[in-house]
Backbone as numpy.savetxt, mean C-alpha at the origin, in Angstrom:
# Nx Ny Nz CAx CAy CAz Cx Cy Cz
6.41 3.18 -0.62 6.34 3.06 -2.00 7.76 3.66 -2.35
7.91 3.32 -3.82 9.29 3.17 -4.92 8.60 4.60 -5.68
7.48 5.15 -5.72 7.42 6.27 -6.28 8.18 7.60 -6.22
8.70 8.62 -6.70 9.36 9.94 -6.63 8.34 10.87 -5.98
6.62 10.44 -7.08 5.98 11.68 -6.91 5.04 10.74 -6.60
3.49 11.67 -5.67 2.39 11.59 -5.84 1.76 10.85 -6.93
1.87 11.36 -8.07 1.40 10.90 -9.02 1.93 9.46 -9.93
3.27 9.35 -9.37 3.66 7.84 -9.78 3.08 7.54 -8.84
3.00 7.43 -7.43 2.71 6.75 -6.51 1.28 5.86 -6.62
0.08 6.87 -6.95 -1.06 6.71 -7.46 -1.19 5.39 -8.26
0.13 5.53 -9.33 0.13 4.26 -10.30 0.47 3.49 -9.68
1.36 3.24 -9.37 1.99 2.75 -8.25 1.15 1.25 -8.03
0.22 2.30 -6.33 -0.81 1.66 -5.82 -1.80 0.74 -6.67
-2.39 1.68 -7.63 -3.62 1.04 -8.62 -3.08 -0.05 -8.90
-1.79 0.27 -9.68 -1.11 -1.34 -9.98 -1.32 -2.58 -9.39
-0.84 -1.76 -7.95 -0.09 -3.68 -7.21 -1.34 -4.53 -6.46
-2.65 -3.36 -6.69 -3.92 -3.26 -6.34 -4.91 -4.42 -7.48
-4.83 -3.85 -8.48 -4.66 -4.69 -9.95 -4.63 -6.17 -9.52
-3.34 -5.94 -9.54 -2.35 -7.43 -9.55 -2.72 -8.87 -8.21
-2.92 -7.15 -7.10 -3.45 -7.61 -5.95 -2.34 -8.47 -5.59
-1.83 -7.90 -5.68 0.40 -8.56 -5.02 0.99 -7.24 -4.03
-0.35 -7.37 -2.72 0.36 -6.04 -2.28 2.04 -6.64 -1.40
2.00 -7.26 -1.49 3.29 -7.55 -0.37 4.48 -7.59 -1.03
4.52 -8.40 -2.22 5.73 -8.76 -3.18 6.69 -6.91 -3.59
7.91 -7.19 -2.51 8.62 -6.05 -2.44 8.78 -4.90 -1.99
7.40 -4.99 -0.55 7.83 -3.87 -0.05 7.03 -4.87 1.29
7.76 -4.17 2.40 7.32 -4.36 4.02 6.16 -3.16 4.73
5.22 -3.51 4.89 4.54 -2.77 5.43 4.46 -2.60 6.66
4.52 -1.67 7.15 4.69 -0.87 8.82 2.78 -0.42 9.29
2.10 -1.13 9.88 0.98 -1.00 11.01 1.23 0.23 11.89
0.41 0.96 12.21 0.46 2.49 12.37 -0.17 0.90 14.31
0.40 1.77 15.61 0.48 0.96 16.78 0.70 -0.54 16.74
1.81 -0.90 16.02 1.83 -2.10 15.35 3.35 -1.93 16.26
3.03 -3.39 17.06 4.93 -3.89 17.69 6.08 -4.82 16.34
5.41 -4.88 15.85 6.18 -5.71 14.54 7.11 -4.85 13.65
8.16 -5.25 13.49 9.49 -3.79 13.02 8.38 -4.00 11.36
7.96 -4.96 11.12 6.81 -4.72 9.58 6.78 -6.18 8.83
5.71 -6.03 8.04 5.18 -7.07 7.32 5.43 -7.76 6.54
5.25 -8.73 6.04 6.01 -9.02 5.05 5.16 -10.12 4.17
3.78 -10.55 4.43 3.10 -11.47 3.72 1.61 -10.95 4.47
0.44 -11.28 3.78 -0.81 -11.23 4.17 -1.57 -11.62 3.74
-2.76 -12.39 4.24 -3.64 -13.37 3.71 -4.87 -12.86 2.90
-5.13 -13.51 2.37 -6.30 -12.77 1.29 -7.45 -11.50 1.61
-7.91 -13.01 2.91 -8.68 -11.74 3.32 -8.10 -10.42 3.51
-7.77 -10.52 4.14 -6.45 -9.11 4.62 -6.66 -8.01 3.27
-5.67 -9.03 2.34 -5.78 -8.46 0.33 -6.72 -7.86 0.45
-7.64 -8.28 0.35 -9.15 -7.64 -0.09 -9.37 -7.19 0.12
-9.25 -6.82 1.73 -10.31 -5.44 2.77 -8.93 -4.10 2.19
-7.83 -4.68 2.19 -7.34 -3.12 1.63 -6.99 -3.07 0.55
-7.41 -3.37 0.19 -7.87 -3.29 -2.17 -8.59 -2.70 -2.25
-10.16 -3.14 -0.92 -11.05 -2.26 -0.88 -10.78 -0.74 -0.23
-10.09 -0.37 0.74 -10.23 0.78 1.79 -9.07 1.32 0.71
-8.59 0.79 0.08 -8.08 1.99 -0.41 -8.35 2.55 -2.25
-8.96 1.50 -2.13 -9.84 1.67 -3.58 -10.88 2.81 -3.59
-10.89 2.93 -1.85 -12.67 4.12 -1.86 -11.71 4.74 -1.98
-10.51 5.63 -1.63 -9.61 7.05 -1.65 -8.74 7.09 -1.20
-8.19 6.37 -3.13 -6.67 5.86 -3.05 -6.04 6.99 -2.93
-6.44 8.55 -3.25 -5.83 10.06 -3.19 -5.26 10.13 -1.81
-6.47 10.39 -1.05 -6.36 10.06 -0.04 -5.62 9.65 1.24
-4.91 8.14 0.72 -4.18 7.33 0.99 -2.91 7.60 1.20
-3.04 7.98 0.29 -0.98 8.33 -0.20 -0.56 9.85 0.28
0.41 10.01 0.66 0.60 11.38 1.20 2.59 11.40 0.84
2.50 13.04 0.30 3.59 13.03 -0.24 4.55 12.94 1.20
5.60 12.58 0.98 6.93 12.65 2.23 7.97 13.49 1.46
8.94 14.58 1.91 9.56 15.19 1.86 10.83 14.15 3.04
12.11 13.56 2.21 13.33 13.47 3.38 14.40 14.25 2.36
C-alpha cells in the first residue's frame, strides 16, 4: 500500500475495490508463490479478491513499521 497509516490504507483499499482497479500501480505478492510479483489479474480473480477483502477489510490490513 502507498498509505502511511492503517486508516489511510483502509481508505485506499476501499477506493481500489470500488473502482475494481486492483493492479494499477501495484505489484501483488502471493504467499508461497515463486513468482516475484503479479502485475495483471483476470476479472474473475479480481472479483474474488474484492469479495474476500470486503468481508474483513480491517483484518486484511496489517501495519508495517520499516
